[in-house]
KOLLUM-989261 format. One line per field, with one value per atom (N, C-alpha, C): atom name; z, y, x; residue in one letter. Coordinates in Angstrom, 2 decimals. Layout:
// KOLLUM-989261
site	c(CA	...)
w	c(Z	...)
v	c(Y	...)
u	c(X	...)
code	c(a	...)
END
This chain:
// KOLLUM-989261
site	c(N	CA	C	N	CA	C	N	CA	C	N	CA	C	N	CA	C	N	CA	C	N	CA	C	N	CA	C	N	CA	C	N	CA	C	N	CA	C	N	CA	C	N	CA	C	N	CA	C	N	CA	C	N	CA	C	N	CA	C	N	CA	C	N	CA	C	N	CA	C	N	CA	C	N	CA	C	N	CA	C	N	CA	C	N	CA	C	N	CA	C	N	CA	C	N	CA	C	N	CA	C	N	CA	C	N	CA	C	N	CA	C	N	CA	C	N	CA	C	N	CA	C	N	CA	C	N	CA	C	N	CA	C	N	CA	C	N	CA	C	N	CA	C	N	CA	C	N	CA	C	N	CA	C	N	CA	C	N	CA	C	N	CA	C	N	CA	C	N	CA	C	N	CA	C	N	CA	C	N	CA	C	N	CA	C	N	CA	C	N	CA	C	N	CA	C	N	CA	C	N	CA	C	N	CA	C	N	CA	C	N	CA	C	N	CA	C	N	CA	C	N	CA	C	N	CA	C	N	CA	C	N	CA	C	N	CA	C	N	CA	C)
w	c(0.11	0.30	0.37	-0.34	-0.34	0.99	1.32	2.58	2.67	1.56	1.55	1.82	1.21	1.43	2.89	3.43	4.82	5.76	5.47	6.30	6.21	5.01	4.81	5.62	5.61	6.38	7.87	8.34	9.76	10.15	9.31	9.61	9.62	8.73	8.70	9.96	10.50	11.71	12.93	13.07	14.30	14.09	12.86	12.60	12.61	12.10	12.10	13.53	13.87	15.25	15.73	14.90	15.31	15.44	14.58	14.63	15.94	16.28	17.53	18.74	18.69	19.80	19.98	18.88	18.96	19.51	19.00	19.46	20.95	21.38	22.79	23.69	23.22	24.01	24.17	23.10	23.18	24.12	24.03	24.90	26.36	26.67	28.05	28.58	27.77	28.19	28.44	27.54	27.72	28.98	29.23	30.44	31.69	31.67	32.82	33.03	31.93	32.03	32.39	31.87	32.05	33.15	33.47	34.44	33.83	32.49	31.79	31.70	31.48	31.26	29.86	29.66	28.34	27.27	27.58	26.61	26.17	27.12	26.79	25.93	26.24	25.45	24.03	23.91	22.60	21.77	22.39	21.68	21.22	22.05	21.70	20.55	20.58	19.49	18.18	18.24	17.03	16.43	17.27	16.79	16.12	16.76	16.20	14.86	14.77	13.52	12.43	12.78	11.81	11.27	12.11	11.70	11.06	10.87	10.30	11.09	12.40	13.25	13.84	13.85	14.33	13.44	13.21	12.37	12.94	12.87	13.31	12.08	11.48	10.29	10.58	9.54	9.72	10.18	9.88	10.30	11.75	12.41	13.80	13.88	15.07	15.27	15.28	15.41	15.46	14.58	13.81	13.01	13.49	13.87	14.35	13.32	13.12	12.21	13.02	12.74	13.44	12.63	13.25	12.57	12.66	11.52	11.49	11.87	12.63	13.02	12.00)
v	c(113.41	114.83	115.04	116.02	116.33	116.95	116.80	117.32	118.83	119.55	121.02	121.40	120.69	120.99	120.74	119.64	119.30	120.34	120.76	121.78	123.09	123.44	124.68	124.65	123.53	123.41	123.54	122.94	123.02	124.45	125.16	126.53	127.44	127.20	128.02	127.82	126.62	126.33	127.02	126.94	127.40	128.57	128.92	129.98	129.44	130.22	129.83	129.95	129.14	129.17	130.55	131.29	132.64	133.59	133.42	134.25	133.97	132.71	132.34	132.87	132.78	133.26	134.77	135.51	136.96	137.33	136.64	136.92	136.62	135.50	135.14	136.13	136.64	137.64	138.92	139.34	140.54	140.28	139.11	138.76	138.78	138.15	138.09	139.50	140.34	141.69	142.52	142.39	143.12	142.66	141.36	140.84	141.42	141.48	142.00	143.49	144.25	145.70	146.12	145.38	145.79	145.04	143.83	143.00	142.27	142.35	141.67	140.18	139.44	138.00	137.75	136.54	136.18	136.29	135.83	135.86	137.30	138.22	139.62	140.23	139.93	140.44	139.86	138.57	137.92	138.54	138.78	139.40	140.81	141.55	142.90	142.88	141.93	141.82	141.46	140.61	140.26	141.49	142.35	143.60	144.49	144.60	145.41	144.85	143.52	142.89	143.10	143.02	143.24	144.67	145.60	147.01	147.32	146.29	146.44	147.40	147.41	148.26	147.51	146.18	145.35	144.12	143.67	142.49	141.69	140.38	139.48	138.74	139.20	138.55	137.11	136.28	134.87	134.70	135.67	135.58	136.00	136.41	136.86	138.37	138.88	140.32	140.86	142.17	142.84	144.08	144.30	145.51	146.31	147.57	148.44	149.54	149.88	150.98	152.18	153.31	154.53	155.28	155.59	156.31	157.80	158.48	159.93	160.58	161.66	162.37	163.38)
u	c(134.91	135.16	136.67	137.14	138.56	138.97	140.24	140.76	140.55	140.82	140.66	139.22	138.26	136.84	136.46	136.95	136.66	137.25	138.49	139.15	138.38	137.92	137.17	135.87	135.17	133.93	134.20	135.28	135.63	135.96	136.70	137.07	135.84	134.89	133.68	132.86	132.87	132.11	132.69	133.99	134.63	135.58	135.89	136.84	138.26	139.16	140.57	141.10	142.11	142.63	143.06	143.78	144.23	143.05	142.06	140.85	140.09	139.93	139.26	140.02	141.35	142.18	142.00	142.03	141.86	140.48	139.46	138.09	137.96	138.54	138.44	139.18	140.30	141.05	140.21	139.55	138.70	137.53	136.93	135.81	136.24	137.36	137.83	138.14	138.77	139.11	137.85	136.88	135.61	134.88	134.91	134.27	134.93	136.25	136.99	136.72	136.71	136.53	135.10	134.12	132.72	131.99	132.48	131.77	130.59	130.45	129.36	129.61	128.55	128.68	129.24	129.76	130.30	129.21	128.01	126.92	126.60	126.61	126.31	127.41	128.67	129.79	129.74	129.48	129.41	128.28	127.14	126.02	126.38	127.09	127.51	128.51	129.45	130.42	129.74	128.72	127.98	127.30	126.77	126.17	127.21	128.38	129.46	129.95	130.02	130.43	129.39	128.12	127.05	127.07	127.49	127.59	128.95	129.78	131.12	132.01	131.86	132.68	133.87	133.79	134.90	134.97	136.20	136.41	137.57	137.44	138.50	139.02	140.14	140.69	141.11	141.12	141.47	142.91	143.77	145.17	145.36	144.30	144.38	144.39	144.24	144.20	142.79	142.69	141.40	141.48	140.44	140.36	139.15	139.40	138.33	138.10	136.84	136.52	136.09	136.71	136.37	135.33	134.22	133.16	133.43	133.38	133.55	132.23	132.31	131.08	130.69)
code	c(x	x	x	x	x	x	x	x	x	x	x	x	x	x	x	x	x	x	x	x	x	x	x	x	x	x	x	x	x	x	x	x	x	x	x	x	x	x	x	x	x	x	x	x	x	x	x	x	x	x	x	x	x	x	x	x	x	x	x	x	x	x	x	x	x	x	x	x	x	x	x	x	x	x	x	x	x	x	x	x	x	x	x	x	x	x	x	x	x	x	x	x	x	x	x	x	x	x	x	x	x	x	x	x	x	x	x	x	x	x	x	x	x	x	x	x	x	x	x	x	x	x	x	x	x	x	x	x	x	x	x	x	x	x	x	x	x	x	x	x	x	x	x	x	x	x	x	x	x	x	x	x	x	x	x	x	x	x	x	x	x	x	x	x	x	x	x	x	x	x	x	x	x	x	x	x	x	x	x	x	x	x	x	x	x	x	x	x	x	x	x	x	x	x	x	x	x	x	x	x	x	x	x	x	x	x	x)
END
């Protein structure tokens, strides 16, 4: 297996380092603000990601989509 293929598989499993860092910061902040458990916050973020309302780019950061009424 080529190094690039191996690196790609590793990144798909765990995400890019900056992406993981951004996601973890959002999780920690949500836990602090809501008092929810990590599992509940992670489940909520997965729902938001499935609805394309939040995205964590591989370069890091957070992208939020504002829904028009």
